MIDRENRO-353706 format. One line per 10 residues: for each residue y, z, x of N, C-alpha, C. Coordinates in steps of 0.1 Angstrom, whole numbers, plus 5000, padded with zeros to 4 digits. Each point is the difference from the previous one (the first is absolute). Layout:
BEGIN
Y:Z:X:Y:Z:X:Y:Z:X | ...
// end
This chain:
BEGIN
8874:0251:6986:5005:5009:5001:4998:5014:4992 | 5002:5009:5016:4996:5018:4992:5009:5008:4999 | 5014:4996:4994:5014:5007:4999:4996:5005:4989 | 4989:4996:4989:5007:5005:4987:4988:5009:4995 | 4988:5007:5014:4990:5006:4996:5006:5012:5000 | 4994:5014:4989:5005:5011:5005:4987:5008:5011 | 5007:5010:5002:4995:5008:5012:4985:5003:5000 | 4997:5002:4988:4985:5000:4997:4992:4991:5002 | 5007:4985:5003:4990:4986:5003:5001:5001:5008 | 5005:5004:5014:5003:5003:5012:4987:5001:5006
4992:5017:4999:4991:5005:5004:4991:4990:4997 | 4992:4988:4994:4991:5001:4993:4994:4987:5010 | 5003:5000:5013:4986:4995:5009:4997:5009:5007 | 4990:4999:5006:4993:5014:5010:5005:4996:5011 | 5003:4984:5008:5004:4998:5011:5008:4992:5000 | 5006:5008:5010:5027:4993:5002:4988:4993:5016 | 5008:4988:4993:5006:4994:5017:5009:5005:5009 | 5001:4995:5007:5016:5006:5007:5009:4988:4994 | 5008:5008:4996:5020:4997:5000:5011:4994:5009 | 4997:4990:5004:5010:4991:5007:5016:4996:4994
5010:5012:5008:5014:4995:4990:5008:4993:5018 | 5001:4988:5004:5006:4990:5007:5014:4999:4992 | 5009:5014:5011:5013:5001:5003:5008:4992:5009 | 5010:5000:4995:5008:4987:5010:5004:5005:5015 | 4997:5017:5002:5005:5005:5014:4986:5008:5006 | 4984:4999:4990:4991:5007:5005:4990:4999:4988 | 4990:5007:5004:4987:4993:4992:4993:5016:4998 | 4995:5005:4984:4995:5011:4996:4989:4998:4997 | 4988:5006:4996:4989:4999:5001:4993:5016:4996 | 4994:4997:4988:4996:5014:4991:4986:4998:4991
4990:5008:5000:4986:4996:4992:4997:5011:4999 | 4999:5006:4989:4989:5012:4987:4992:5000:5002 | 4996:5016:5000:4985:5000:4995:4998:5008:4991 | 4992:4998:4991:4999:5011:4988:4992:5011:5005 | 5005:5015:4996:4993:5013:5005:4996:5003:4985 | 4996:5004:4993:4996:5003:4989:5011:4998:4992 | 5007:5006:4990:5017:4992:4994:5010:4999:5008 | 4998:5004:5015:5012:4999:4997:4996:4985:5015 | 5012:4998:5005:5000:4988:5015:5008:5007:5010 | 4990:4995:5012:5009:5000:5013:4999:4991:5008
5008:5000:5009:5003:4987:5014:4991:5002:5005 | 4997:4987:5002:4987:4990:5003:5001:5002:5016 | 5008:4990:4999:5012:4993:5009:5016:4995:5003 | 5002:5003:5012:5019:4998:4995:5004:5002:5015 | 5008:4985:4997:5007:4993:5013:5011:4996:4998 | 5006:5001:5017:5014:4991:4995:5000:4994:5015 | 5012:4986:4997:4998:4990:5014:5010:4996:4993 | 5011:4999:5015:5017:4992:4998:4996:4988:5016 | 5006:4998:4992:5000:4980:5002:5008:5001:5015 | 4992:4997:5006:5003:4996:5020:5015:4995:4995
4999:4991:4997:5012:4988:5001:5009:5001:4985 | 5012:4990:4993:5002:4996:4989:4991:4992:4995 | 4996:5003:4988:4988:4990:4992:5007:4999:4990 | 5009:5008:4995:5003:4991:4990:5016:5005:5001 | 5006:4990:4994:5015:4998:5001:5009:4999:4983 | 4998:5012:4989:5002:4999:4983:4994:4997:4998 | 5000:4986:4990:4985:4996:4994:4991:4998:5008 | 5006:4992:5010:4994:4989:5005:4983:5007:5017 | 4994:4993:4999:4990:5006:5007:5004:4991:5011 | 4996:4999:5009:5009:4996:5017:4987:4999:5011
4987:5001:4998:4993:5007:5006:4987:4998:4997 | 4993:4994:4995:4984:4999:4989:4990:5007:5006 | 4999:4992:5017:4988:5004:5005:5004:5017:5008 | 5008:5003:4999:5003:5013:5008:4998:5010:4989 | 5004:5001:4985:4996:5007:4985:4983:5001:5000 | 4994:4986:5002:4984:5000:4998:4994:5006:5014 | 5008:5001:5010:4995:5008:5014:5006:5020:4993 | 5008:4997:4999:5004:5016:5001:4988:5003:4986 | 5002:4994:4991:4986:5008:4990:4989:5001:5005 | 4992:4987:5010:4990:5004:5004:5002:5017:5008
5005:4996:5008:5006:5017:5013:4997:5008:4988 | 5008:5003:4987:4999:5015:4993:4984:5000:4996 | 4997:4992:4993:4979:4996:5000:4994:5007:5013 | 5003:4993:5009:4987:5008:5012:5002:5011:5002 | 5015:5005:5003:5011:5016:5003:4996:5007:4992 | 4995:4996:4981:4995:5011:4996:4982:4998:4991 | 4996:4991:5009:4985:5000:5004:4998:4997:4984 | 5009:4991:4995:4994:4994:4985:4994:4991:4997 | 4985:5001:4996:4994:4983:4997:5001:4993:4988 | 5005:5013:4992:5004:4987:4982:5008:4988:5005
4991:4990:4994:5008:4989:5001:5009:4994:4983 | 5001:5011:4996:5006:5001:4986:5011:5012:4998 | 5008:4992:4992:5014:5008:5007:5011:4997:4985 | 5002:5012:4997:5017:5002:4991:5007:4995:5005 | 5007:4990:4997:5015:4996:5005:5013:5003:4986 | 5017:4996:5006:5007:5001:4984:5009:4986:5007 | 5005:4993:4990:5015:4994:4995:5009:5005:5007 | 5005:4996:5005:5021:5011:5004:5008:4999:4984 | 5005:5009:5002:5009:4997:4986:5011:4995:4999 | 5004:4990:5017:5004:4992:5003:5001:4984:4999
4982:5002:4996:4990:4984:4995:5005:5001:4986 | 4995:5006:4994:4994:5008:4988:5009:5007:4988 | 4998:4992:4989:5007:5007:4990:4991:5008:4992 | 5016:5012:4988:4993:5006:4991:5010:5007:4994 | 4993:4999:4987:5011:5006:4992:4998:5005:4983 | 5002:5006:4998:4993:5003:4986:5011:4999:4986 | 4998:4994:4993:5009:4991:4992:4992:5013:4980 | 5012:5005:4992:4997:5010:4992:5005:4986:4987 | 4992:4996:4995:5002:4993:4990:4993:5003:4984 | 4999:4997:4984:4998:5008:4993:4985:4995:5004
4995:5009:4984:4984:5000:5002:4996:4988:4989 | 5008:4996:4997:4999:4984:4991:5001:4990:5008 | 5001:5006:5015:5001:4978:5008:4987:5000:5006 | 4998:4991:4999:4986:4997:5008:5000:5002:5018 | 4993:5011:5005:5001:4997:5015:5003:4992:5003 | 4997:4988:5002:4995:4984:5007:5015:4995:4999 | 5000:5004:4988:5015:4990:4997:5013:5010:5005 | 4998:5008:5003:5012:5008:5003:4997:5002:5017 | 4992:4999:4999:4998:4995:5023:5004:4986:5003 | 5001:4993:4991:5001:4984:5005:5016:4999:4996
5004:5002:4989:5015:5003:4999:5006:5008:5011 | 4996:5007:5003:5007:5011:5010:5003:4993:5016 | 4979:4993:5006:5002:4993:5012:5006:4984:4998 | 5003:4998:4987:5009:4987:4996:5016:4999:5006 | 5006:5013:4997:5007:5006:4993:5010:4999:5026 | 4986:5006:5010:5007:5005:5010:4997:4985:5011 | 4981:4988:4993:4998:5000:5011:5002:4984:4992 | 4999:4985:5009:4999:4992:4994:4987:4995:5003 | 4992:4988:4989:4985:4997:5001:4997:4994:5011 | 5012:4996:5010:4993:5001:5012:4991:5014:5011
5012:5007:4998:4996:5009:5004:4987:5009:5001 | 5005:5002:4978:4988:5004:4992:4985:4994:5010 | 5001:4989:4998:4987:4991:5005:4993:5012:5015 | 5011:5001:5007:4996:5002:5013:4995:5017:5002 | 5000:5007:4987:4997:5013:4999:4987:5006:4993 | 4997:5010:5001:4986:5011:4996:5009:5004:4991 | 5000:5000:4990:5003:5011:4986:4990:5007:4996 | 5003:5007:4996:4991:5011:4991:5011:5009:4993 | 4992:5009:4988:5006:5005:4997:4994:5012:4991 | 5002:5013:4997:4995:5007:4995:5005:5008:4988
4997:5004:4985:5010:5007:4992:4992:5017:5007 | 5008:5007:5000:5004:5015:5005:4995:5004:4990 | 4992:5012:5000:4995:5006:4990:5009:5014:4998 | 5012:4998:5010:5006:5009:4992:5014:4992:5000 | 5014:5011:4989:5012:4985:4998:5012:5014:4998 | 5010:4994:5006:5012:5008:5007:5004:5004:4983 | 5001:4986:4996:5009:5001:4984:4994:5001:4991 | 5003:5005:4991:4993:4999:4984:5002:4987:4992 | 4989:5002:4993:4999:4984:4993:4995:4987:5013 | 5002:5002:5011:4996:4989:5017:4988:5002:5007
5000:4988:5004:4990:5000:5007:5002:4992:5019 | 4998:5014:5001:5003:4990:5019:4988:4996:5006 | 5008:4989:5010:4989:4990:5002:5001:5000:5014 | 4995:5005:5011:5000:4994:5009:4997:4985:5009 | 5006:4996:5005:4999:4984:5007:4999:5002:5018 | 4992:4986:5003:5004:5002:5015:4993:4988:5004 | 5005:4993:5012:4997:4990:5001:5003:4999:5019 | 4992:4992:5006:4998:5001:5015:5000:4981:4998 | 5003:4997:5013:5000:4982:5010:4987:4998:4996 | 4992:4992:5000:4992:4997:5001:4996:4998:5015
5013:4990:5005:4997:4997:5017:5003:5013:5011 | 5003:5013:4991:5003:5009:5013:4984:5007:4991 | 4994:5005:4993:4989:5006:5002:4991:4988:5006 | 4994:4984:4998:4993:4999:5005:5004:5001:5019 | 5011:4999:5006:5005:5003:5012:4993:5017:5005 | 5003:5007:4993:4997:5013:5002:4987:5001:5005 | 4988:4990:4989:4986:5003:5001:4996:4990:5009 | 5008:4994:5007:4997:4990:5010:5002:5007:5018 | 5009:5011:4995:4999:5006:5012:4992:5005:5000 | 4997:5015:4991:4994:5010:4999:4979:4991:5003
5001:4992:4995:4988:4994:5001:4993:4992:5018 | 5017:4996:5004:5003:4997:5019:4995:5019:5003 | 5005:5006:4996:4995:5010:5006:4986:5008:4998 | 4989:4991:4999:4986:5008:4991:5001:5002:4991 | 5015:5003:4991:4998:5012:4988:4999:4991:4984 | 4997:5006:4993:4999:4998:4986:5005:5006:4989 | 5013:4990:4993:5003:5012:4989:4996:4999:4985 | 4993:5010:4999:4991:5006:4993:5015:5003:4987 | 5009:5006:4999:5007:5000:4992:5019:5002:5004 | 5005:4991:4993:5015:5002:5006:5007:5000:4989
5011:5018:5008:5011:5001:4987:5011:4993:5003 | 5007:5011:4994:5016:4997:5004:5007:5011:4999 | 5009:4997:5014:5006:5016:5001:5008:5009:4987 | 5007:4994:4987:5005:5015:4999:4989:5007:4994 | 4990:4991:4997:4984:5001:4994:4992:5011:5008 | 5005:5000:5015:4994:5010:5009:5008:5011:4999 | 5011:5002:5002:5013:5005:5004:4994:5015:4981 | 5002:4992:4989:5001:5010:4997:4986:5006:4996 | 4985:4992:5003:4987:5006:4998:5000:5010:5008 | 5007:4999:5014:4999:5013:5008:5009:5013:4999
5007:4993:4990:5013:5019:4995:4988:5001:4990 | 4996:4996:4985:4990:5005:4991:4986:5006:5011 | 4995:4995:5013:4994:5008:5005:4996:5010:4998 | 5011:4999:5010:5007:5015:5004:5013:5013:4987 | 5000:4992:4993:5009:5009:4992:4991:4997:4982 | 4991:4998:5000:4991:4993:4988:5005:5014:4986 | 5012:5010:5000:5008:5006:4992:5014:4992:4993 | 5003:4992:5010:5018:5004:5001:4997:4984:4986 | 4993:4999:4991:5003:4987:4994:5009:4999:4985 | 5006:5011:4997:5005:5003:4988:5018:4994:5011
5006:5002:5012:5009:4996:5005:5002:4991:5007 | 5008:4990:4998:5001:4990:5011:5004:5006:5017 | 4999:4987:5006:5001:5005:5017:5002:4989:5007 | 5007:4999:5009:5008:4988:5008:4989:4998:5010 | 4995:4994:5006:4994:5000:5006:5006:4990:5017 | 5001:5004:5015:5005:4994:5004:4997:4995:5013 | 4998:4995:5004:4990:4990:5010:5008:4993:5013 | 5005:5004:5012:5013:5001:5011:4985:4998:5011 | 5001:4982:4998:4990:4997:5013:5008:4995:5011 | 4996:4992:5010:5008:4993:5007:5007:4990:4999
5001:4992:4989:5007:4992:5001:5009:5002:4984 | 4991:5004:4988:5005:4997:4988:4994:5019:4995 | 5008:5000:4989:4998:5009:4990:4997:5000:4987 | 4993:5002:4993:4991:5000:4989:5001:5011:4994 | 5007:4994:4987:5006:5010:4988:4987:5001:4992 | 4993:5009:4994:4993:5006:4990:5001:5009:4987 | 5006:4992:4988:5003:5011:4992:4985:5004:4990 | 4994:5006:5001:4986:5004:4991:5006:5014:4988 | 4989:4993:4987:4998:5010:4992:4989:5004:4994 | 4995:5010:4993:4986:5000:5000:4989:4993:5006
4999:4997:5012:4993:5000:5006:5003:4980:5002 | 5006:4998:4998:5007:4981:5003:5009:5000:5004 | 5007:4990:5010:5010:4996:5006:5007:4990:4988 | 5015:5006:5002:5008:4990:4987:5007:4994:5005 | 5012:5004:5010:5005:4995:5002:4998:4996:5018 | 4998:4987:5008:5003:5001:5014:5013:4988:5007 | 5001:5005:5009:5010:4994:5006:5000:4998:5014 | 4997:4993:5010:4996:5001:5015:5017:4992:5007 | 5000:5006:5011:5015:4996:5004:5001:5000:5016 | 5005:4988:5011:4997:4999:5013:5003:5014:5005
5001:5010:4998:5010:5009:5009:4983:5009:5003 | 5002:5003:5019:4989:5011:5006:5004:5008:5013 | 4989:5001:5007:5002:5006:5012:5004:4987:5003 | 4998:4996:5004:5002:4984:5005:5015:4995:5005 | 5008:5004:4988:5016:4996:5001:5003:5009:5006 | 4997:5019:4995:5002:5013:5007:5003:4993:5013 | 4987:5000:5003:5003:4998:5018:5012:4989:5004 | 5000:4990:4997:5003:4987:5000:5014:5005:5000 | 5012:5013:4990:5010:5004:4997:4999:5004:5014 | 4997:5011:5006:4994:5006:5007:5005:4996:5014
4992:4991:5002:5005:4990:5011:5011:4993:5004 | 5007:4998:4986:5009:4994:4998:5014:5007:5007 | 4998:5014:4990:5008:5009:5003:5002:5003:5014 | 4992:5006:5006:4996:5012:5014:4999:4985:5007 | 5000:4991:4999:4994:4993:5014:4987:5000:5002 | 4990:5005:4996:4988:5004:5006:4989:4987:4997 | 4988:5002:5013:4990:4991:4996:4997:5000:4987 | 4989:4999:4993:4989:5004:4987:4991:5006:5006 | 4995:5007:5008:4994:5008:5003:5005:5014:5001 | 5015:4998:5008:5009:5016:5004:5005:5002:4981
5004:4987:4993:5000:5003:4987:4990:5007:4988 | 4987:4995:5005:4992:5006:4992:4995:5017:5012 | 5003:5002:5005:4999:5012:5005:5009:5009:4995 | 5014:4995:4994:5013:5004:4998:4996:5002:4985 | 4990:4994:4992:5003:4999:4989:4990:5012:4996 | 4992:5000:5009:4985:5013:4998:5005:5014:4998 | 5011:4996:5011:5010:5019:4999:4998:5004:5018 | 5001:4990:5006:5003:5000:5013:5012:4997:5007 | 5007:5011:5007:5014:4998:5009:4997:4985:5011 | 5006:4995:4995:5002:4988:5010:5019:4993:5010
4998:4998:5007:5007:5000:5005:5010:5005:4990 | 5000:5020:5008:5009:5007:4993:5008:4997:4987 | 4994:4992:4993:5000:4997:4983:4993:5010:4989 | 5013:5013:5001:4988:5007:4989:4992:4996:4989 | 4991:5006:4991:4994:4995:4990:5012:5001:4985 | 5008:5008:5002:5011:5002:4992:5008:4985:4998 | 5006:4995:5014:5007:4987:4997:4990:4992:5000 | 4990:5001:5001:4988:4985:4993:5000:5000:4986 | 4997:5017:4997:4997:4991:4984:5013:5000:4994 | 5015:4998:5006:5005:4995:4998:5002:4986:4989
4994:4994:5011:4994:4988:4998:4994:4995:4993 | 4983:5014:5000:4986:4998:4993:5010:5001:4985 | 5000:5006:4997:5008:5006:4987:5006:4990:4991 | 5010:4989:5004:5008:4989:4998:4990:4992:4995 | 4993:4992:5004:4988:4996:4998:4986:5007:4988 | 4997:5011:5003:4990:5010:4991:5016:5002:4986 | 5011:5000:4998:5007:5000:4992:5000:4988:4989 | 4997:4987:5007:5000:4987:4988:4987:4998:4999 | 4989:5009:5005:4988:5001:4997:4994:5006:4985 | 5012:5010:5001:4999:5009:4991:5005:5000:4985
5010:4989:5005:5012:4993:4984:4986:4990:4995 | 4995:4992:5008:4990:4993:4993:4993:5008:4998 | 4993:5015:4997:4990:5009:4997:5009:5003:4984 | 5010:5001:5000:5008:5007:4993:5004:4987:4988 | 4999:4993:5004:5003:4987:4994:4989:4996:4991 | 4986:5001:5007:4987:4997:4996:4996:5014:4987 | 5003:5010:4999:5002:5012:4992:5007:4998:4991 | 5012:4996:5005:5012:4999:4982:4993:4988:4992 | 4992:4989:5012:4995:4989:4986:4986:5007:4992 | 4994:5008:5007:4991:5006:4986:5006:5007:4992
5009:5009:5003:5005:5009:4993:5010:4989:4991 | 5005:4988:4997:5003:4998:4990:4992:4984:4992 | 4988:5000:5006:4991:4996:4994:4993:5005:4995 | 4997:5016:4999:4989:5003:5002:5004:5015:4992 | 5012:5000:5000:5003:5014:4995:4995:5012:5007 | 5000:5001:5010:4988:5012:5006:5005:5005:5014 | 5003:5014:5007:5007:5003:5012:4988:5003:5008 | 5004:4994:5009:4991:4999:5010:4998:5016:5007 | 4991:5006:5003:5001:5017:5008:5003:5002:5014 | 4993:4990:5009:5001:5004:5011:4988:4983:5007
5015:5002:5014:4993:4985:5007:4995:5009:5011 | 4988:4991:5003:4990:5003:5011:5002:4989:5011 | 5003:5003:5011:4998:4995:5015:4987:4995:5003 | 4996:4990:5006:4988:4999:5008:5003:4987:5008 | 4993:4992:5010:4998:4992:5011:5007:5008:5010 | 5001:4988:5010:4999:5010:5008:5019:5001:5011 | 5005:4992:4994:5016:5004:4996:5001:5016:4996 | 4993:5003:4993:5006:5012:4988:4999:5013:5015 | 4994:4996:5009:4998:5015:5011:5011:4996:5011 | 5011:4992:4992:5015:5006:5012:5006:5010:4998
5001:5010:5006:5003:5015:5005:5016:4999:4989 | 4999:5008:4988:5014:4999:4991:4997:4990:4989 | 4990:4994:4997:5006:4994:4991:4998:5005:4985 | 4992:5008:5000:4999:5011:4985:5012:5007:4999 | 5005:5003:5007:5007:5007:4999:5014:4992:4997 | 5001:4990:5007:5015:4990:5005:4998:4999:4980 | 4990:4990:4999:4998:4998:4981:5000:5009:4992 | 4995:5011:5001:5006:5015:4990:5011:4994:5001 | 5012:5004:5012:5013:5001:4998:5006:4989:4990 | 4991:4989:5006:5009:4987:4982:4998:5000:4991
4990:5006:4995:4985:5000:4993:5004:5012:4989 | 5001:4995:4982:4999:5013:4994:4979:4997:4993 | 4998:4999:5008:4986:4994:4998:4988:5009:5013 | 4994:5009:4998:4991:5010:5009:4993:4982:5011 | 5004:5007:5016:4993:4988:5007:4994:5007:5009 | 4983:4996:4995:4988:5009:5015:4996:4993:5003 | 4994:5001:5013:4991:4991:5007:4986:4999:4990 | 4993:4985:5001:4983:5003:4984:4993:5006:5014 | 4988:5004:4999:4991:4998:5004:4984:4993:4998 | 5002:4990:5007:4988:4989:4994:4984:5007:4999
4997:5005:5012:4991:5003:5003:4997:5018:4996 | 5007:5004:4993:5000:5021:4991:4985:5006:5000 | 4989:4983:4990:4994:5002:4996:4986:5005:5006 | 5001:4989:5012:4997:5005:5012:5000:5015:5011 | 5012:5006:4995:5009:5008:5011:5003:4999:5009 | 5002:4986:4999:5008:4991:5015:5015:5003:4996 | 5007:5002:5007:5016:5000:4998:5008:4993:5014 | 5011:4997:5001:5006:4988:5011:4989:4986:4999 | 5004:4996:4984:4992:4990:5005:5012:4987:4988 | 5014:5007:5002:5000:4987:4987:4999:4986:5004
4997:4993:5014:5002:4993:5004:4987:4990:4995 | 4992:5009:4989:4983:4992:4998:5000:4999:4984 | 5014:5003:4993:5003:5003:4983:4991:4980:4997 | 5004:4991:5006:4997:4986:4991:4979:5000:5003 | 4996:5010:5012:4986:5000:5007:4991:5006:4991 | 5003:5008:4994:5003:5014:4988:4992:4991:4991 | 5013:4996:4997:5001:4995:4980:4987:4990:5001 | 4998:4992:5015:4987:4986:5002:4991:5013:4992 | 4998:5006:5016:4986:5012:5000:4990:4999:4988 | 5007:5002:4990:4996:5006:4989:4992:4988:4986
4998:4986:5009:4994:4990:4993:4990:5004:5008 | 4991:4984:4992:4988:5002:5002:4992:4983:4999 | 4991:4994:5006:4993:4990:4996:4995:5002:4986 | 5008:4986:4995:4990:5000:4981:5008:5006:4998 | 5012:5003:5004:5016:5007:4990:5008:4987:4996 | 4988:4994:4990:5012:4986:4996:5010:5000:4998 | 5004:5012:4991:5018:5002:4997:5005:4995:5013 | 4998:5009:5008:5011:4994:5007:4996:4992:5015 | 4996:4988:4997:4995:4988:5005:5013:4992:4994 | 5011:4994:5008:5004:4989:5002:4995:4987:4993
// end
């Protein structure tokens, strides 16, 4: 897994393979190419699913997902068979523990994991750890721990293989979100930031510091839930609710009326964001300076203004492709973080 690498290692590869973000609402693909000392976007594309393929964490239609992947590759005229993918935060575990420098890292990790997983659960996950080169508390060492279910990884590889692709790098979602942030903000190492990815089914929360993710959380609140709440409140079809969510007037329902429903869902998500920030502060005695929003549902009209009204921390939309001069691309955050991986980046492999 490559979430321990510094930014200097991201750019060691001369050829970058396509990065594919398999979301619950759509596919996003991004491929970069090296131009001198900078990187430009070579391929960029998005494909929404024609029908519902995922329901929460459950994959409903494997065949349709494979076909959508093939179609996206055909549309973008991509011949590469090698690909970079990720394991979603809701299917992975990531945390940083801080222990005395006198303690053996492996011993500390085993003790910690035994406290949260049964022996049977431990046998079913791939576990890895890394002593970070930074430490928040003096006299301690910070150890990043990650675990993913072996069965999930094997199934995801099988899906990609069926689509004719070969995953050469598999990262975890909190690492991808973290890495795209520091790719675009390399000078913001000294202050903690909260990265929030609001997707269709889940909101992913990552508090990062010094170039590394420290605290993570995934909650089942996203754009789909907002759509469902609008349907129930105004007796709308799914298509009508989606249009209303995008800011269109539907059946004489104004957006200001709709936003009362939207904001009630957003408030629940933001409560979890603040809880995660509080957890980071209590554990590491550091204050988060800003909150950056990513994901397709971060484009909801009025979301940043609403969050700023109820927060004492500055909230702003993130810009995952600002390094390439591309705006309005919040949904490409995970793909951007994956796109800086390369074949042979062994530290990035599950």
